C-alpha positions as MATLAB code, in Angstrom:
seq = 'MPADLVRVALGLVVLGIGVLIAQRGQLPVLERDLFRLFNDLPAGILPAVWVVMQLGNVLAVPALAVAAAVGRHFRAARDLLVSGLAAYLAADLVKSLVGRERPAGLPVGAVLHEGPIGGAGFVSGHSAVAAALATAAAPYLTRRGRRVAWALAWSVALARVYVGAHLPLDVVGGVALGWAIGSLVHWVFGVPAREVPPGRVEALLQRFGLPVTGVVAAPVRARSSQPFQAVDADGNRLYVKYLEPDRHERDRLHRLWRLFVAGDVKDADALAPLGHQAEHEAVAALTAERRGVRVPSVLLARGGEGDAVVVQQYVEGRPLDELGQAERDPGLLRAVWGEVARMHAAGVAHRDLVASSVLVDPEGRPWVVDFGNARTGATDDEKAVDVAELLASLAAAPDTTCDPGELTAAAIEVLGEPAVAAALSSLTPLALSSETRRRLRADPSRLAALRTAVHARLDLPDPGRPAFPPAGPAARTLVLAGCAVAVAGPVLAAGPGATAGSIGPQGWRWLGAALLLAAATALARATAVRYAADRRVSVGRALVVTLVARNVGLVHGRDGERRARARLLERAGLLPPAAHAATKRTAVAGLVAAAAVTVAAVALTFVEGSTPDWRSPADALPAAAAGLAAWLLVGAGQLSARRSGGGPDAPAPPGPAASRRDLAPLVSWAVLAAALEAAVLAAAVQATGGGVPLLALTGCYAALRLVWMAVPASGLPGVPEALLVLLLVALGIPVAAACAAVLVTRSLTTWGPAVVGLLLDRRAGHPDGPTGS';
ca = [
      -7.790    2.382    4.789;
      -5.781    2.324    8.062;
      -4.120    5.613    7.113;
      -7.495    7.334    7.510;
      -7.724    6.083   11.082;
      -4.154    7.264   11.660;
      -5.229   10.716   10.471;
      -8.191   10.633   12.822;
      -5.924    9.702   15.724;
      -3.327   12.359   14.883;
      -5.983   15.019   14.481;
      -7.481   14.161   17.862;
      -4.027   14.158   19.491;
      -3.324   17.664   18.169;
      -6.782   18.761   19.303;
      -6.233   17.220   22.738;
      -2.896   18.995   23.170;
      -4.590   22.225   22.140;
      -7.304   21.685   24.757;
      -4.679   21.177   27.474;
      -2.889   24.385   26.486;
      -6.119   26.370   26.146;
      -7.321   25.315   29.599;
      -4.185   26.651   31.291;
      -5.710   30.121   31.301;
      -2.374   31.619   30.241;
      -1.467   33.026   26.839;
       1.903   31.705   25.577;
       4.272   34.399   24.363;
       4.773   32.604   21.049;
       1.041   32.497   20.405;
       0.672   36.174   21.227;
       3.500   37.110   18.857;
       2.043   35.001   16.048;
      -1.331   36.644   16.575;
       0.235   40.103   16.306;
       2.091   39.064   13.141;
      -1.139   38.401   11.231;
      -3.551   40.683   13.050;
      -1.392   43.759   12.339;
      -1.543   43.312    8.545;
      -3.016   46.295    6.656;
      -6.758   46.856    6.695;
      -6.760   47.219    2.915;
      -6.619   43.468    2.343;
      -9.836   42.855    4.283;
     -12.128   42.539    1.182;
      -9.965   39.787   -0.333;
      -9.559   38.067    3.039;
     -13.295   38.223    3.643;
     -14.031   36.440    0.356;
     -11.620   33.599    1.142;
     -12.905   33.367    4.710;
     -16.396   32.468    3.518;
     -15.100   29.033    2.504;
     -15.208   28.220    6.213;
     -18.732   29.530    6.659;
     -21.262   26.807    7.347;
     -23.262   28.046    4.342;
     -20.354   26.971    2.112;
     -21.055   23.339    3.014;
     -24.401   22.929    1.193;
     -23.204   25.228   -1.584;
     -20.184   23.063   -2.391;
     -22.212   19.869   -1.967;
     -24.792   21.113   -4.480;
     -22.028   22.115   -6.896;
     -20.545   18.620   -6.692;
     -23.958   17.040   -7.233;
     -24.613   19.239  -10.267;
     -21.331   17.937  -11.694;
     -22.641   14.396  -11.060;
     -20.067   13.741   -8.346;
     -22.620   12.399   -5.902;
     -20.155   10.632   -3.599;
     -18.157   13.829   -3.300;
     -21.343   15.760   -2.516;
     -22.208   13.316    0.253;
     -18.722   13.485    1.771;
     -18.648   17.291    1.649;
     -22.052   17.607    3.269;
     -21.432   15.099    6.063;
     -17.896   16.297    6.829;
     -18.728   20.005    6.800;
     -21.818   19.768    8.995;
     -20.120   17.367   11.426;
     -17.158   19.738   11.761;
     -19.455   22.687   12.430;
     -21.336   20.834   15.176;
     -18.162   19.373   16.695;
     -16.527   22.807   16.829;
     -19.505   24.181   18.751;
     -19.266   21.265   21.185;
     -15.551   21.854   21.829;
     -16.173   25.568   22.340;
     -18.770   24.857   25.000;
     -16.427   22.459   26.816;
     -13.260   24.580   26.740;
     -14.720   28.094   26.964;
     -11.566   29.985   25.996;
     -11.870   33.737   25.440;
     -11.585   35.291   21.997;
      -8.749   37.796   21.393;
     -11.043   40.726   22.229;
     -11.210   39.512   25.821;
      -7.476   38.902   26.214;
      -4.578   41.363   26.627;
      -3.210   41.004   23.091;
      -4.170   44.412   21.654;
      -6.426   42.827   19.052;
      -7.451   44.799   15.980;
     -11.050   43.754   15.288;
     -11.283   44.191   11.534;
     -14.861   42.850   11.504;
     -15.937   44.365   14.794;
     -16.626   42.578   18.095;
     -17.440   38.848   17.907;
     -19.083   36.958   20.767;
     -18.795   33.415   21.966;
     -15.868   31.183   22.887;
     -12.663   31.117   20.894;
     -11.304   27.556   20.993;
     -11.724   26.031   18.460;
     -12.274   28.033   15.268;
     -15.433   26.785   13.575;
     -14.444   28.358   10.232;
     -11.088   26.536   10.320;
     -12.724   23.241   11.232;
     -15.264   23.484    8.399;
     -12.643   24.524    5.829;
     -10.273   21.689    6.821;
     -13.104   19.143    6.802;
     -14.147   20.252    3.301;
     -10.556   20.102    2.016;
     -10.113   16.609    3.489;
     -13.424   15.384    2.085;
     -12.694   16.738   -1.397;
      -9.093   15.458   -1.583;
      -9.760   11.995   -3.142;
     -11.807   13.582   -5.911;
      -9.133   16.120   -6.901;
      -5.850   15.976   -8.762;
      -2.644   16.420   -6.829;
      -2.558   20.090   -7.804;
      -6.202   20.435   -6.844;
      -5.508   18.985   -3.393;
      -2.741   21.491   -2.852;
      -5.060   24.332   -3.804;
      -7.799   23.015   -1.486;
      -5.468   22.859    1.496;
      -3.941   26.240    0.679;
      -7.453   27.685    0.802;
      -8.209   25.871    4.087;
      -5.136   27.330    5.756;
      -5.941   30.716    4.244;
      -9.313   30.569    5.989;
      -7.558   29.733    9.263;
      -5.083   32.619    8.949;
      -7.887   34.936    7.905;
      -9.646   34.282   11.203;
      -6.489   35.368   13.022;
      -6.173   38.443   10.793;
      -9.692   39.695   11.507;
      -9.120   39.247   15.248;
     -11.683   36.474   15.699;
      -9.296   33.761   16.885;
      -5.860   33.103   18.305;
      -3.394   30.837   16.439;
      -4.072   27.893   18.777;
      -7.796   28.196   18.011;
      -7.282   27.795   14.285;
      -4.724   24.975   14.644;
      -7.194   23.088   16.831;
      -9.940   23.760   14.303;
      -7.864   22.464   11.392;
      -6.966   19.327   13.385;
     -10.628   18.747   14.233;
     -11.746   19.175   10.628;
      -8.956   16.922    9.371;
      -9.958   14.199   11.815;
     -13.646   14.420   10.884;
     -13.018   14.388    7.115;
     -10.684   11.394    7.514;
     -13.280    9.574    9.595;
     -15.873   10.131    6.851;
     -13.473    8.618    4.297;
     -12.871    5.628    6.556;
     -16.601    5.042    6.976;
     -17.692    5.586    3.353;
     -14.484    4.708    1.493;
     -12.848    6.648   -1.333;
     -13.345    6.189   -5.074;
     -10.851    4.589   -7.412;
      -9.643    6.733  -10.270;
     -10.935    5.692  -13.678;
      -8.598    6.187  -16.656;
     -10.237    6.168  -20.128;
      -8.641    3.786  -22.661;
      -8.298    6.653  -25.135;
      -5.913    8.425  -22.805;
      -3.736    5.323  -22.550;
      -3.708    4.890  -26.323;
      -2.683    8.524  -26.826;
       0.035    8.157  -24.212;
       1.518    5.105  -25.962;
       1.376    6.912  -29.298;
       3.315    9.792  -27.735;
       5.931    7.366  -26.424;
       6.452    5.878  -29.898;
       4.453    2.664  -29.521;
       1.428    2.809  -31.826;
      -1.329    0.491  -30.640;
      -4.975   -0.122  -31.326;
      -7.855   -1.735  -29.488;
      -6.959   -0.518  -26.018;
      -9.458   -1.956  -23.559;
      -9.456   -2.702  -19.851;
      -7.804   -6.045  -19.154;
      -9.702   -8.655  -17.106;
      -6.929   -8.725  -14.511;
      -7.005   -7.994  -10.782;
      -4.779   -5.046   -9.940;
      -4.482   -3.019   -6.734;
      -2.005   -0.224   -7.413;
      -2.359    0.175  -11.162;
      -4.945    0.034  -13.932;
      -4.458   -2.827  -16.422;
      -5.217   -2.613  -20.140;
      -4.620   -4.792  -23.153;
      -3.849   -3.596  -26.655;
      -2.617   -4.756  -30.069;
       0.575   -3.432  -31.669;
       1.280   -2.767  -35.344;
       2.324   -6.405  -35.887;
      -0.875   -7.780  -34.390;
       0.734   -8.902  -31.121;
      -1.271   -8.603  -27.931;
       0.254   -6.384  -25.283;
      -0.350   -5.940  -21.590;
      -0.323   -2.275  -20.596;
       0.039   -1.331  -16.957;
      -0.969    2.264  -16.256;
       0.679    3.318  -12.990;
      -1.710    4.897  -10.535;
      -0.433    8.363   -9.513;
      -2.519    8.368   -6.309;
      -1.853    4.824   -5.109;
      -2.041    4.393   -1.360;
       1.641    3.428   -1.164;
       2.425    7.082   -1.925;
       0.578    8.144    1.213;
       3.236    8.912    3.818;
       0.924    8.120    6.706;
       0.087    4.773    5.113;
       3.794    4.069    4.853;
       4.394    5.007    8.487;
       1.516    2.748    9.503;
       2.946   -0.183    7.531;
       6.364    0.453    9.038;
       4.856    0.359   12.513;
       2.598   -2.687   12.207;
       4.727   -4.791    9.866;
       8.198   -3.264    9.708;
       7.851   -3.109    5.917;
       6.372   -0.463    3.603;
       6.153   -2.929    0.681;
       7.142   -0.364   -1.985;
      10.060    1.817   -0.994;
      10.024    3.383   -4.499;
       6.430    4.622   -4.371;
       7.383    8.219   -3.546;
       9.647    8.497   -6.592;
       8.399   10.117   -9.828;
       6.118    7.853  -11.826;
       8.622    7.516  -14.658;
      11.246    6.328  -12.216;
       8.809    3.773  -10.811;
       8.093    2.434  -14.296;
      11.790    2.123  -15.088;
      12.463    0.467  -11.725;
       9.771   -2.140  -12.393;
      11.214   -2.796  -15.839;
      14.745   -3.223  -14.459;
      13.546   -5.723  -11.840;
      11.585   -7.737  -14.422;
      14.470   -7.716  -16.926;
      16.945   -8.755  -14.224;
      14.778  -11.727  -13.309;
      14.236  -12.628  -16.960;
      17.978  -12.584  -17.733;
      18.537  -15.080  -14.889;
      16.056  -17.572  -16.311;
      12.843  -16.590  -14.514;
       9.787  -16.938  -16.733;
       8.734  -13.273  -16.919;
       6.800  -11.468  -19.706;
       9.223   -9.434  -21.815;
       9.196   -5.683  -21.168;
       8.645   -3.605  -24.321;
       8.299   -0.111  -22.867;
       8.658    1.621  -19.509;
       8.165    5.351  -19.606;
       6.688    8.187  -17.592;
       5.351   11.586  -18.544;
       3.655   14.490  -16.809;
       1.538   12.688  -14.236;
       1.384    9.470  -16.302;
       3.494    6.341  -16.571;
       3.110    2.984  -18.289;
       4.840   -0.373  -18.389;
       4.124   -2.423  -21.517;
       4.852   -6.146  -21.605;
       4.238   -9.240  -23.651;
       0.699  -10.501  -23.048;
       0.619  -13.900  -21.346;
      -2.462  -15.994  -21.868;
      -3.015  -17.687  -18.568;
      -4.923  -17.916  -15.323;
      -3.811  -16.733  -11.886;
      -2.498  -19.494   -9.668;
      -5.186  -18.932   -7.032;
      -7.978  -19.478   -9.590;
      -6.885  -22.994  -10.465;
      -8.740  -25.939   -9.010;
      -7.197  -28.275   -6.481;
      -6.621  -30.953   -9.148;
      -4.815  -28.480  -11.428;
      -2.606  -27.159   -8.643;
      -0.793  -30.459   -8.158;
       2.599  -30.956   -6.443;
       4.376  -30.789   -9.800;
       3.002  -27.329  -10.548;
       3.791  -26.143   -7.013;
       7.384  -27.303   -7.412;
       7.598  -25.471  -10.747;
       6.278  -22.290   -9.106;
       8.799  -22.502   -6.278;
      11.480  -23.131   -8.876;
      10.700  -19.762  -10.468;
      10.833  -18.161   -7.010;
      14.205  -19.790   -6.335;
      15.642  -18.477   -9.616;
      14.231  -15.008   -8.914;
      15.840  -14.926   -5.482;
      19.111  -16.265   -6.896;
      19.064  -13.229   -9.198;
      18.873  -10.999   -6.107;
      15.288   -9.938   -6.856;
      12.548   -9.916   -4.226;
       9.040   -9.555   -5.629;
       7.640   -8.020   -2.398;
       4.023   -8.632   -3.478;
       4.134  -12.306   -4.372;
       0.477  -13.175   -3.935;
      -0.868  -16.154   -5.855;
      -2.446  -13.849   -8.457;
       1.083  -12.620   -9.333;
       1.767  -16.058  -10.806;
       0.034  -16.897  -14.102;
      -0.204  -20.441  -15.417;
      -0.361  -20.691  -19.211;
      -2.294  -23.387  -21.140;
       0.836  -25.554  -21.198;
       0.987  -25.527  -17.392;
       4.032  -23.255  -17.117;
       4.120  -20.619  -14.360;
       4.949  -16.970  -15.165;
       5.825  -14.381  -12.535;
       4.225  -10.998  -13.221;
       3.734   -7.560  -11.641;
       7.144   -6.409  -10.420;
       5.850   -3.017   -9.280;
       7.018   -3.522   -5.700;
      10.121   -5.552   -6.550;
      13.589   -4.777   -5.311;
      16.915   -5.745   -6.843;
      19.842   -6.563   -4.600;
      17.295   -7.871   -2.109;
      18.126   -8.871    1.450;
      17.391  -12.282    2.942;
      14.548  -10.753    4.964;
      12.899   -9.416    1.795;
      13.181  -12.797    0.105;
      11.673  -14.456    3.184;
       8.651  -12.145    2.905;
       8.102  -13.445   -0.648;
       8.019  -17.036    0.592;
       5.610  -16.188    3.404;
       3.318  -14.182    1.121;
       3.011  -16.914   -1.493;
       2.466  -19.634    1.106;
      -0.238  -17.630    2.874;
      -1.864  -16.526   -0.373;
      -2.105  -20.116   -1.606;
      -3.459  -21.258    1.752;
      -6.105  -18.509    1.596;
      -7.075  -19.113   -2.042;
     -10.892  -19.110   -2.404;
     -12.928  -22.205   -3.184;
     -10.005  -24.559   -2.593;
      -8.936  -27.016    0.048;
      -5.196  -26.487   -0.098;
      -3.323  -28.880    2.118;
      -0.897  -26.740    4.169;
       1.437  -29.711    4.505;
       1.541  -30.143    0.737;
       2.244  -26.453    0.198;
       5.011  -26.478    2.781;
       6.550  -29.707    1.500;
       6.855  -28.335   -2.053;
       8.475  -25.121   -0.792;
      10.970  -26.985    1.401;
      11.836  -29.430   -1.384;
      12.772  -26.611   -3.774;
      13.931  -23.747   -1.530;
      15.341  -25.697    1.387;
      14.508  -25.659    5.074;
      16.386  -22.443    6.009;
      14.456  -20.370    3.450;
      11.084  -21.609    4.704;
      12.096  -21.239    8.359;
      13.057  -17.627    7.679;
       9.521  -16.984    6.382;
       7.919  -17.822    9.737;
       8.264  -14.273   11.094;
       6.181  -12.955    8.184;
       3.375  -15.524    8.502;
       1.313  -13.063   10.520;
      -1.725  -11.144    9.229;
      -0.288   -7.632    9.444;
       2.886   -8.634    7.590;
       0.861   -9.898    4.624;
      -0.700   -7.990    1.750;
      -4.186   -6.526    2.068;
      -5.558   -9.020   -0.471;
      -4.278  -12.003    1.493;
      -5.540  -10.540    4.769;
      -8.967  -10.005    3.248;
      -9.186  -13.644    2.193;
      -7.907  -14.902    5.521;
     -10.684  -13.060    7.363;
     -13.151  -15.570    5.932;
     -11.251  -18.436    7.578;
      -8.455  -17.329    9.937;
      -7.742  -20.950   10.820;
      -6.003  -21.411    7.459;
      -3.055  -19.261    8.512;
      -2.790  -21.062   11.859;
      -2.862  -24.422   10.046;
      -0.129  -23.223    7.687;
       2.107  -22.138   10.555;
       1.517  -25.467   12.285;
       2.434  -27.311    9.081;
       5.664  -25.330    8.713;
       6.638  -26.105   12.302;
       5.826  -29.779   11.795;
       7.761  -30.085    8.524;
      10.782  -28.324   10.010;
      10.541  -30.370   13.218;
      10.178  -27.201   15.288;
       8.346  -27.056   18.625;
       4.816  -25.687   18.559;
       4.989  -21.995   19.584;
       1.590  -22.354   21.223;
       2.841  -24.887   23.740;
       2.643  -23.723   27.372;
       5.911  -22.837   29.073;
       4.389  -23.758   32.427;
       1.084  -25.146   33.686;
      -1.694  -22.684   34.534;
      -1.439  -21.094   37.955;
      -3.943  -22.372   40.462;
      -6.788  -20.307   41.947;
      -4.866  -19.788   45.184;
      -1.920  -18.243   43.335;
      -4.184  -15.985   41.288;
      -6.108  -14.875   44.369;
      -2.957  -14.010   46.293;
      -1.439  -12.078   43.379;
      -4.692  -10.207   42.743;
      -4.958   -9.320   46.431;
      -1.348   -8.164   46.506;
      -1.829   -5.966   43.441;
      -4.946   -4.438   44.970;
      -3.068   -3.642   48.183;
      -0.152   -2.205   46.186;
      -2.528    0.165   44.375;
      -4.880    1.086   47.203;
      -2.631    0.718   50.278;
      -0.573    3.917   49.956;
      -3.677    5.900   49.006;
      -5.587    4.659   52.062;
      -2.592    5.290   54.284;
      -2.349    8.927   53.132;
      -6.110    9.428   52.944;
      -8.141    9.133   49.700;
      -9.402   12.705   49.899;
      -5.964   14.194   50.477;
      -4.448   12.061   47.720;
      -7.066   13.077   45.144;
      -6.972   16.706   46.270;
      -3.223   16.933   45.747;
      -3.822   17.148   42.002;
      -4.985   20.710   41.413;
      -6.859   22.172   38.429;
      -3.607   22.769   36.555;
      -2.312   19.304   37.371;
      -4.500   17.620   34.790;
      -2.306   19.042   32.020;
       0.674   17.247   33.541;
      -1.331   14.048   33.783;
      -1.951   14.292   30.049;
       1.783   14.747   29.529;
       2.453   11.725   31.744;
       0.077    9.651   29.619;
       1.855   10.664   26.394;
       5.246    9.961   27.955;
       4.064    6.520   29.091;
       2.901    5.720   25.554;
       6.267    6.860   24.205;
       7.995    4.671   26.807;
       6.066    1.607   25.639;
       6.921    2.311   21.991;
      10.609    2.841   22.783;
      10.744   -0.415   24.752;
       9.010   -2.269   21.905;
      11.471   -0.827   19.394;
      14.315   -2.115   21.559;
      12.774   -5.606   21.411;
      12.609   -5.272   17.633;
      16.352   -4.653   17.445;
      17.071   -7.444   19.922;
      15.606  -10.025   17.517;
      17.837  -11.512   14.826;
      14.960  -11.176   12.352;
      12.879   -8.054   12.109;
       9.562   -8.110   13.915;
       7.306   -5.103   13.625;
       7.147   -2.527   16.383;
       3.444   -3.303   16.728;
       4.114   -7.007   17.286;
       6.973   -6.205   19.693;
       4.613   -3.910   21.617;
       2.149   -6.786   22.031;
       5.018   -8.977   23.241;
       6.036   -6.506   25.942;
       2.472   -5.858   27.118;
       1.416   -9.507   27.349;
       4.705  -10.518   28.992;
       4.176   -7.789   31.594;
       0.815   -9.335   32.488;
       2.300  -12.835   32.768;
       5.116  -11.541   34.969;
       2.638  -10.514   37.686;
       1.739  -14.170   38.314;
       4.903  -15.996   37.317;
       7.562  -13.452   38.232;
      10.615  -12.379   36.291;
      11.352  -15.887   35.054;
       7.772  -16.243   33.825;
       7.943  -12.882   32.065;
      11.141  -13.937   30.324;
       9.699  -17.262   29.211;
       6.471  -15.640   28.042;
       8.435  -13.079   26.046;
      10.436  -15.830   24.371;
       7.321  -17.834   23.557;
       5.574  -14.778   22.121;
       8.606  -14.052   19.950;
       8.397  -17.630   18.708;
       4.803  -16.934   17.716;
       6.085  -13.880   15.882;
       8.175  -16.255   13.775;
      11.534  -16.428   15.538;
      13.082  -19.833   16.014;
      13.363  -20.917   19.689;
      17.111  -20.238   20.069;
      16.712  -16.801   18.478;
      13.691  -15.993   20.662;
      15.551  -16.827   23.882;
      18.610  -14.909   22.693;
      16.460  -11.838   21.954;
      14.961  -12.041   25.437;
      18.412  -12.111   27.040;
      19.592   -9.179   24.922;
      16.532   -7.177   25.931;
      17.196   -7.804   29.626;
      20.876   -6.884   29.356;
      20.052   -3.752   27.372;
      17.565   -2.757   30.083;
      20.229   -3.086   32.782;
      22.744   -1.098   30.739;
      20.145    1.582   30.042;
      19.149    1.978   33.687;
      22.820    2.230   34.695;
      23.553    4.769   31.945;
      20.616    7.005   32.868;
      21.552    6.786   36.562;
      25.176    7.768   35.986;
      24.301   10.546   33.534;
      21.596   12.074   35.755;
      23.699   11.938   38.931;
      26.720   13.419   37.165;
      24.681   16.275   35.716;
      23.110   16.873   39.124;
      26.496   17.483   40.704;
      27.705   19.539   37.732;
      24.694   21.861   37.991;
      24.848   21.917   41.763;
      21.150   21.095   42.028;
      21.400   18.384   44.682;
      18.177   18.240   46.737;
      17.760   18.861   50.450;
      16.914   15.474   51.924;
      14.440   15.084   54.769;
      13.276   12.192   56.914;
      10.689    9.949   55.165;
       9.131    8.906   58.489;
       5.721   10.249   57.435;
       5.653    7.730   54.609;
       6.159    4.653   56.775;
       2.430    3.664   56.819;
       2.334    3.775   53.028;
       5.576    1.795   52.882;
       4.075   -0.793   55.240;
       1.155   -1.230   52.849;
       3.656   -1.808   50.046;
       5.442   -4.433   52.143;
       2.146   -6.249   52.732;
       1.454   -6.225   49.001;
       4.940   -7.595   48.344;
       4.332  -10.503   50.727;
       0.991  -11.364   49.114;
       2.340  -11.266   45.559;
       5.447  -13.218   46.564;
       3.286  -15.913   48.171;
       1.139  -16.070   45.038;
       4.138  -16.448   42.733;
       5.591  -19.120   45.025;
       2.293  -21.001   44.842;
       2.306  -20.713   41.036;
       5.857  -22.049   40.919;
       4.934  -25.020   43.077;
       2.060  -25.865   40.727;
       4.602  -26.724   38.035;
       5.910  -23.430   36.759;
       9.511  -23.852   37.795;
      12.491  -22.969   35.629;
      12.466  -24.603   32.221;
      15.335  -26.421   30.568;
      18.206  -24.254   29.360;
      17.565  -22.903   25.886;
      20.020  -23.726   23.105;
      22.392  -20.881   22.275;
      20.903  -18.411   19.822;
      22.538  -16.447   17.035;
      24.836  -13.606   17.995;
      23.476  -10.095   17.563;
      24.903   -8.111   14.694;
      26.978   -5.115   15.674;
      24.716   -3.012   13.483;
      21.792   -3.716   15.828;
      23.580   -3.343   19.178;
      23.784    0.444   19.112;
      20.081    0.952   18.256;
      19.106   -1.680   20.837;
      20.934    0.090   23.654;
      19.873    3.543   22.418;
      16.173    2.668   22.437;
      16.521    0.996   25.839;
      18.185    4.151   27.229;
      15.409    6.284   25.745;
      12.765    4.029   27.318;
      14.434    4.306   30.738;
      14.670    8.089   30.468;
      11.061    8.422   29.320;
       9.825    6.270   32.185;
      11.630    8.562   34.626;
       9.973   11.483   32.842;
       6.561    9.908   33.561;
       7.326   10.127   37.270;
       8.551   13.712   36.847;
       5.319   14.711   35.091;
       3.240   12.993   37.791;
       5.183   14.891   40.467;
       4.537   18.152   38.613;
       0.816   17.312   38.546;
       0.856   17.321   42.357;
       2.741   20.600   42.528;
       6.060   19.079   43.561;
       9.202   21.137   43.031;
      11.795   18.355   43.000;
      14.919   18.927   40.860;
      14.373   16.996   37.648;
      17.868   15.519   37.329;
      17.931   14.316   40.934;
      14.521   12.680   40.511;
      15.570   11.039   37.245;
      18.783    9.688   38.707;
      17.085    8.272   41.797;
      14.323    6.635   39.776;
      16.796    5.095   37.320;
      18.853    3.765   40.242;
      15.771    2.156   41.770;
      14.857    0.630   38.416;
      18.378   -0.769   38.130;
      17.912   -2.485   41.498;
      14.492   -3.869   40.479;
      15.963   -5.360   37.311;
      19.104   -6.756   38.949;
      17.267   -8.223   41.972;
      13.949   -9.661   40.717;
      12.436   -9.987   44.211;
      12.752   -6.233   44.730;
      10.616   -5.566   41.652;
       7.521   -7.436   42.858;
       4.405   -5.242   43.233;
       4.460   -3.410   46.533;
       8.188   -2.770   46.900;
       8.455   -0.276   43.990;
       5.435    1.621   45.319;
       6.878    1.730   48.843;
      10.345    2.796   47.732;
       8.989    5.502   45.434;
       6.786    6.959   48.171;
       9.747    6.984   50.566;
      11.934    8.618   47.910;
       9.468   11.390   47.087;
       8.795   12.182   50.736;
      12.545   12.269   51.363;
      12.812   14.765   48.513;
      10.348   17.060   50.286;
       6.983   16.151   48.740;
       3.979   15.765   51.102;
       2.853   12.203   51.715;
      -0.518   12.569   49.948;
       1.085   14.166   46.890;
       3.792   11.487   46.832;
       1.162    8.724   46.958;
      -0.775   10.378   44.124;
       2.351   10.710   41.975;
       3.343    7.079   42.592;
      -0.166    5.842   41.831;
      -0.181    7.723   38.515;
       3.322    6.568   37.572;
       2.794    2.906   38.384;
      -0.643    2.877   36.761;
       0.782    4.217   33.510;
       3.983    2.161   33.455;
       2.982   -1.115   35.122;
      -0.681   -1.669   35.943;
      -2.119   -0.186   32.772;
       0.210   -2.128   30.435;
      -0.501   -5.331   32.391;
      -4.261   -4.872   31.975;
      -3.860   -4.141   28.262;
      -1.661   -7.226   27.970;
      -4.333   -9.320   29.669;
      -6.979   -8.062   27.227;
      -4.734   -8.720   24.233;
      -4.044  -12.189   25.534;
      -7.731  -12.951   25.943;
      -8.471  -11.618   22.471;
      -5.788  -13.900   21.035;
      -7.663  -16.852   22.465;
      -5.410  -17.803   25.359;
      -7.763  -17.774   28.364;
      -5.016  -19.101   30.618;
      -2.357  -16.703   29.433;
      -0.044  -16.805   26.423;
       2.016  -19.544   27.968;
      -0.440  -21.285   30.169;
      -0.484  -18.690   32.912;
];
């Protein structure tokens, strides 16, 4: 599951931050105080602490694995053994690389309850093993059991601080390492699905006042529940949906991941108590049924202590995606879309409308089932996701040759063109359900064919069309040469050795901070693009748009970057007018943000009285000359590309006006991106030992960025590097250090994103750029 990879990434980020802090060679006051807080506890609790602490001993790994195997939980035994041993070995590796002292060798007044302990301190091996074991065991435990396991893991970590073996940062790093390793094991091996015995379901229904017999597992595909069928006292067949208490939608990291990649968590009610979820599903189904949608009648929706069920009329039928091509004729498709239209007219969005959520009875009538993710009072965006999901699911149905044009024609005939056009932004893999994505992996061309059919039926331009012809080899060569001079010129002018030597041993921590700030800048800028669009695109998709457009802009300039951004937004599902309007809003928001940061930073500089002492930047003139040469080369390359046919395109039709609700977030995220980008430069300056006032540096950088955005020619590679070097030298930074800081800043904010954009573009199958570059 992607959430496991998110856990791995988060664990490694925490570990990486811990490494940077540990390598400073200084003990933070907060860490020292926390150490004293636990280390000064009475000696009388040592026996109890010692017992708990053994859960992080490497010998606990085979012991717990054997215990799980004896209980016939062989998958759990494997996960415990692999995770525990991997955490133990990884902790030893980190210790050898970092080499931080234990508390006994630091001035913290450590009380060594277990006596002197040798070896390095960062990270704590006991904490890593305990966290890895708790992570590995989690899928096999109840919710209460998971809480107990993690309470014990943290108890082991605190015990290591109490006995004087480790500092708080050591145990936090160890827990992060163990968490990452256990999550990686789950991602590699997978986690088991919980099996609920039919007898438990029968007893639960008896307790809720619905006596049934013959409870057996139902031959139905289900992802977030366990289906059963039963017979009531009158001999009627019932469909019983047992709600899964540990469904992945309840995982907060999974929800954050879905929000990032798709802008939609699918089930906003998944964190509610199970009984509430059951009642919510029943309300959505009853609402649809009252408005004429063919939905199985709900007989019971109730939750108990850790259990919940939804009982409905049993419908004898086959899922829509299991029908043959001859059975799934245009008449049936129109009937299916008719049910969808009535459901949406009732204000209900299904939010998981895969083809298997539509049953076709022996009389050929479609029934909509499984309202577990449904929402009443749905927005237009949520209804559009339903349309996209059903279209894509039908196109990806196995063992069929669905005609995308036929599918699209039936949807347009019943729902209308606007409803189908609105679904375009969700016809992307990450916006679809996991089941549909899994089927599309077998033949990704089906989704592309479906999108092409929608564009054709709606008479929309193909989003894959080039905005300009490919640049010729001369243009590419000149731009590549100019970029190389922009990167290497200032460094050569200041001297490679002096430039590299300006970053001292402690400067690498600031480089790590600059990297994190650059990543945050990219995310903030992508979020701004998301709010600039009239229809929601995910932050992940918006990030791809910004990165690829940055790469195109190197060859085709500001106009090319704008056109590439608009075309990429079209591929994300926006209609052409809306895509061009979003591009214009993004540019205006960037100008407003740069101006706001400039004014705020300059004003605060004068209020604090921290204006810098300016000096002559004459020493930086050779580096500035190299930047000027780069600017001439890149400008000549872009001029050559324009002459090859990449001139300005026809004016775009006016797009929809932005809602006032989105303007404030758009500008706010743009301001945050501008401030974070200035912070990247500040961190790079700190890495070289520069002592420039932060507000003055921020204001100057924001002012330069405002000029680059307002005057496109001034933003070509070479000029920003030259101006930044001149600025830093004028602020009192040595030339070599200034060149190093500029190289780091531009690499993280411009060159790196452009390279990533190029790789993403190549992976998407556009060897000449996303728009023919």
